[in-house]
C-alpha positions in Angstrom: 0.0 0.0 -0.1 1.6 3.5 -0.9 0.4 6.5 0.8 -0.1 9.8 -1.3 -0.2 13.2 -0.2 -2.3 15.5 -2.3 -2.0 19.0 -2.8 -5.2 20.9 -3.1 -4.7 24.9 -3.3 -2.4 24.8 -0.2 -4.6 22.5 2.0 -3.2 18.7 2.2 -5.4 15.6 2.2 -4.0 12.1 3.1 -5.2 9.2 1.2 -4.3 5.5 0.5 -4.2 4.0 -2.8 -6.7 1.4 -1.6 -10.4 0.4 -2.7 -12.9 1.9 -0.5 -15.1 -1.0 1.6 -18.8 -1.1 0.7 -20.2 0.8 3.1 -17.5 3.9 2.7 -19.9 6.3 1.4 -17.0 8.9 0.9 -15.6 8.8 -3.0 -11.8 8.3 -3.8 -10.5 11.5 -4.9 -10.0 11.4 -8.7 -6.7 11.5 -8.6 -5.7 8.7 -6.3 -5.4 5.7 -8.7 -3.6 2.0 -8.4 -2.9 -0.7 -10.6 -6.0 -2.2 -9.5 -8.6 0.6 -10.1 -10.9 -0.3 -13.5 -9.6 1.9 -16.5 -13.2 3.1 -17.2 -12.9 5.2 -13.9 -9.2 6.8 -14.5 -10.2 10.2 -16.4 -8.4 10.9 -19.7 -5.9 13.6 -20.3 -3.7 16.0 -18.0 -5.2 16.8 -14.7 -3.9 18.6 -11.5 -4.1 16.6 -8.6 -7.9 17.3 -7.2 -8.5 15.8 -10.4 -9.3 18.7 -12.5 -8.3 19.2 -16.0 -6.3 22.1 -17.3 -7.7 25.4 -17.7 -8.5 27.1 -20.8 -6.3 30.0 -22.0 -2.8 31.2 -21.7 -1.9 34.4 -20.2 2.0 34.0 -20.2 2.2 35.4 -16.8 4.4 33.2 -14.2 5.3 33.6 -10.7 8.9 33.1 -9.1 7.2 30.5 -6.7 5.7 28.4 -9.7 8.7 25.9 -10.1 7.4 22.9 -11.2 7.1 23.6 -15.3 5.6 21.1 -17.7 4.4 20.8 -21.1 0.9 19.5 -21.5 -2.0 20.1 -24.3 0.2 22.1 -26.3 1.1 24.1 -24.1 4.1 25.2 -21.6 2.8 25.6 -17.9 4.4 26.4 -14.5 2.9 25.6 -11.0 3.5 26.2 -7.6 3.5 22.6 -5.9 2.7 24.2 -2.2 -0.5 26.4 -3.1 -1.4 24.7 -6.3 -1.0 28.2 -8.3 -1.2 27.4 -12.1 -0.3 29.8 -15.3 0.0 28.9 -18.8 3.1 30.3 -20.4 3.3 29.9 -24.0 2.1 27.5 -26.9 4.7 25.0 -27.8 4.8 22.4 -30.6 8.6 21.1 -29.9 9.3 21.1 -26.5 12.8 19.3 -27.3 15.0 19.3 -23.6 12.5 21.9 -22.1 15.8 22.6 -19.9 15.2 26.2 -17.8 18.1 28.5 -17.2 19.6 29.0 -13.7 17.1 32.2 -13.0 13.9 30.3 -14.3 13.5 32.9 -17.2 14.5 31.2 -20.1 14.0 27.8 -21.6 15.5 25.3 -24.3 13.1 24.1 -26.6 13.6 21.7 -29.4 15.9 22.8 -32.6 17.7 25.0 -29.9 15.3 27.5 -29.6 15.3 29.9 -26.4 12.2 31.2 -25.1 12.0 33.9 -22.4 9.4 34.3 -20.3 9.6 37.2 -18.4 10.6 41.0 -19.3 14.2 41.3 -20.6 14.7 37.4 -20.9 15.9 36.6 -24.9 14.1 34.9 -27.5 16.0 33.3 -29.9 15.0 31.1 -32.9 15.8 27.7 -33.8 19.0 26.9 -35.4 20.1 23.9 -38.0 22.2 22.1 -35.1 21.5 18.9 -33.2 22.3 19.0 -29.1 23.4 16.0 -27.0 25.0 16.7 -24.0 24.5 20.4 -22.6 24.2 22.6 -19.5 23.2 26.1 -19.2 25.2 29.2 -18.1 25.6 30.2 -14.9 24.3 32.2 -13.0 22.5 33.9 -15.4 22.2 31.9 -18.6 24.0 34.1 -20.8 25.3 31.1 -23.0 24.7 26.9 -23.5 27.5 24.8 -23.7 27.1 21.3 -25.5 28.0 18.6 -27.5 27.0 18.6 -31.4 25.8 15.5 -33.1 29.3 14.9 -34.0 30.2 14.9 -29.8 32.3 18.2 -30.6 32.0 20.9 -27.5 30.3 23.9 -28.5 28.7 27.0 -27.0 25.4 29.2 -28.2 26.0 32.9 -27.2 22.7 34.0 -25.6 23.8 37.5 -25.3 25.3 37.8 -28.6 22.3 37.1 -30.7 22.7 33.5 -30.7 26.2 33.2 -32.2 27.1 29.7 -32.2 31.1 29.0 -31.5 33.6 25.9 -31.4 35.7 25.7 -28.3 38.9 24.6 -30.3 41.4 24.8 -27.4 39.6 21.5 -25.7 41.5 18.2 -26.2 40.1 15.8 -29.2 37.3 13.2 -28.5 33.6 13.0 -28.0 32.1 14.8 -25.4 29.6 13.0 -23.5 28.4 15.1 -20.6 28.8 18.6 -19.8 28.4 20.8 -16.7 28.8 24.7 -15.9 30.4 25.7 -12.7 28.0 27.3 -10.8 30.3 30.8 -11.1 30.0 30.7 -14.6 33.7 30.8 -15.0 34.6 27.0 -15.8 33.3 24.1 -17.4 33.8 20.1 -16.7 33.2 17.4 -19.5 33.1 13.5 -19.9 35.3 13.1 -23.0 35.6 9.5 -24.7 38.6 8.9 -26.6 41.1 5.8 -27.9 42.3 5.7 -24.3 38.7 5.5 -22.5 36.8 8.0 -20.8 38.3 11.0 -18.7 37.0 14.3 -16.8 38.4 17.5 -17.5 37.8 21.1 -16.8 38.4 24.3 -18.5 37.8 27.7 -18.2 34.1 28.9 -19.7 35.7 29.5 -23.0 37.2 26.2 -23.1 40.8 27.5 -22.4 43.5 26.1 -20.4 41.7 22.2 -20.2 43.1 20.0 -17.4 42.3 16.3 -16.9 41.1 15.4 -13.5 40.1 12.0 -14.0 40.7 9.1 -16.1 39.8 5.2 -16.4 42.1 2.7 -17.6 39.6 -0.5 -16.9 36.3 0.5 -18.9 34.7 3.0 -16.2 31.9 5.0 -17.8 31.3 8.6 -16.3 27.5 8.6 -17.0 27.1 11.9 -15.3 28.8 14.8 -13.6 27.4 17.9 -11.3 29.6 20.9 -9.2 28.1 21.6 -6.0 26.1 24.4 -5.8 28.8 26.3 -3.5 31.3 25.6 -6.3 33.7 23.9 -4.1 33.6 20.0 -5.5 33.0 18.5 -8.7 30.7 15.1 -8.3 30.0 12.1 -11.0 28.3 9.0 -11.2 30.8 6.0 -12.7 29.7 2.6 -13.9 32.4 0.0 -13.3 33.5 -3.0 -15.4 32.5 -5.2 -12.8 29.1 -4.4 -13.0 28.6 -2.0 -9.6 27.8 1.9 -9.9 29.7 4.7 -7.7 29.4 8.1 -6.8 32.7 9.9 -6.4 33.9 13.1 -5.7 37.0 15.7 -6.1 37.8 18.5 -4.1 38.5 21.4 -6.5 41.6 23.0 -4.2 42.7 20.0 -3.9 42.6 17.8 -7.1 45.0 15.2 -6.3 42.6 12.5 -5.1 38.9 11.9 -5.1 36.3 10.0 -2.7 33.2 7.8 -2.9 30.0 8.5 -1.5 28.0 5.9 -2.7 28.4 2.3 -4.0 25.4 0.4 -5.8 24.8 -3.2 -5.8 25.9 -5.6 -8.4 24.2 -5.1 -10.7 23.7 -1.7 -11.2 23.9 1.4 -13.2 23.1 4.8 -12.6 23.1 8.4 -14.2 21.4 11.5 -14.1 23.0 12.9 -11.0 21.5 16.0 -9.6 22.5 17.8 -6.2 20.1 19.9 -3.6 21.4 23.0 -2.4 22.9 22.8 0.9 25.0 19.9 0.0 22.9 17.4 2.4 21.2 15.2 -0.5 21.7 14.1 -3.8 19.6 12.0 -6.6 20.3 10.1 -9.3 18.4 7.3 -11.5 19.4 3.6 -11.5 18.6 1.0 -13.6 19.5 -0.8 -17.0 16.7 0.8 -19.3 13.8 2.8 -19.4 11.4 0.2 -18.3 13.2 -0.7 -15.0 14.3 3.2 -14.0 14.3 4.2 -10.4 15.0 7.6 -9.1 17.2 7.2 -5.7 17.4 9.8 -3.0 21.2 9.7 -1.6 22.3 10.9 1.7 25.6 10.4 2.7 26.5 6.7 1.5 22.8 5.3 1.6 19.7 5.4 -0.5 16.0 5.1 -0.6 13.9 5.2 -3.3 12.2 8.6 -4.0 8.7 7.0 -4.6 9.1 3.6 -2.7 6.1 1.0 -4.0 5.5 2.6 -7.3 5.6 0.6 -10.3 5.9 2.9 -13.0 9.5 3.8 -13.8 10.7 7.0 -12.0 13.1 9.6 -12.9 14.5 12.4 -10.8 13.5 15.8 -12.7 15.9 18.1 -10.2 15.3 19.8 -6.6 12.6 22.3 -6.0 14.4 23.6 -2.9 16.9 22.1 -0.5 14.9 18.9 0.4 12.1 18.9 -2.2 12.6 16.6 -5.1 10.5 16.9 -8.4 10.2 13.5 -9.7 8.1 11.8 -12.6 6.6 8.4 -12.7 5.8 6.9 -16.0 7.8 8.0 -19.0 9.0 5.8 -22.0 7.2 7.7 -24.7 4.4 7.8 -22.1 2.6 10.4 -20.2 4.1 11.4 -16.4 2.8 11.8 -13.2 4.2 14.4 -11.2 5.6 14.2 -7.5 7.5 16.9 -5.1 9.3 14.3 -2.8 10.3 15.2 1.0 14.0 14.0 1.0 13.9 14.1 4.7 10.8 11.3 5.1 8.8 13.5 7.1 6.0 14.1 4.7 4.8 11.6 2.2 5.2 12.2 -1.5 2.9 14.8 -3.0 0.7 14.5 -6.4 1.2 17.3 -8.3 -0.1 17.0 -11.7 -0.9 13.3 -13.9 -0.6 13.3 -17.6 2.2 15.7 -18.5 4.4 15.2 -21.6 7.5 16.9 -19.8 8.4 18.5 -17.2 11.3 20.2 -15.2 12.4 22.5 -12.3 12.0 26.1 -12.8 14.0 27.4 -10.1 16.3 30.3 -9.4 20.3 30.3 -8.5 20.7 32.7 -5.7 24.1 33.5 -3.9 26.3 31.6 -6.7 30.1 31.7 -6.2 32.3 34.1 -7.5 35.4 32.2 -8.1 36.7 28.3 -9.1 38.7 26.7 -6.2 42.0 25.9 -7.4 45.2 24.2 -5.5 47.9 26.3 -4.5 51.2 26.2 -6.5 52.8 24.2 -3.8 50.3 21.8 -3.9 49.9 20.9 -7.6 47.8 18.0 -8.5 49.3 15.5 -10.8 49.8 16.9 -14.3 47.8 14.1 -15.6 44.9 13.7 -13.6 44.1 10.8 -11.2 42.6 7.4 -11.8 
């Protein structure tokens, strides 16, 4: 039995995914469903947590507290998961990655279109290039660093009319992962070349590349993320022996790295996401889409984000220091969104059902102003560590 906390305009109701008894006169809320519910009683289409459909019209206005963004019914929406306040942002035909910039005022759509949703935010047309791995520039969103269809590192400069540039000073290889330092002054990459995979750090222009970590035994680095304070780089690693690990490196040392969590055998993980404050992290574990499971990581232990959920789950990102946005479903099917309390004090809160895509729309505050580096007396190995 799985308990779900519903968000209804700021009021909380506690419901259980069980069938009511014959003498129970109170009907189940429309949004409360379980695999045993007959299909004829499950409403179709996107619905809010209280079971109502999305409203008509599209005002284009949104406020900062509406941090849950999603695509449904041909429109982009923003919702406050605490109060239930909802805004339609704009019509959309090709949502693409639907990835929001660090101030929640611009979003990356299909064909590399950039759409602004507040005064002064940019609108850039689609361009004829593909996007592999990418990350928004920090702390404002003045560029997008990405790998093109051939795995080459590039940037699109949002503040210069959307100009595309090649990062020609970086080493050759296929670029698999990209992460912007929260100061905006550095980039991290996972590169695959004839020697295997490695993790590199460069300036935000791709200059002065330095190899931090490498693998000689077939390890694959599946995701990378800087801590919000910019002091460390974390990554997930799938090892040839069949298990996954989460590692970290202090950027003011760089002479070694630690291990925060190790998964069972067999396990694969990716999609590492770090909450502000440093206490919680999330990863997705699984061998494919059908068995994908979002995990909340605290220290060296993990718990499922949605325990008891039979659908595949994905961690979409952190709404605040302790609240993780999680999607249940996917695999080219509609998704249900939940706000999950990582502390475990509150049950997962159903936010909206049957969306096409979703992502956090949060704002970065108090970003660091520098990238930590070792002192000249403590230079790390020039070839990196592995």
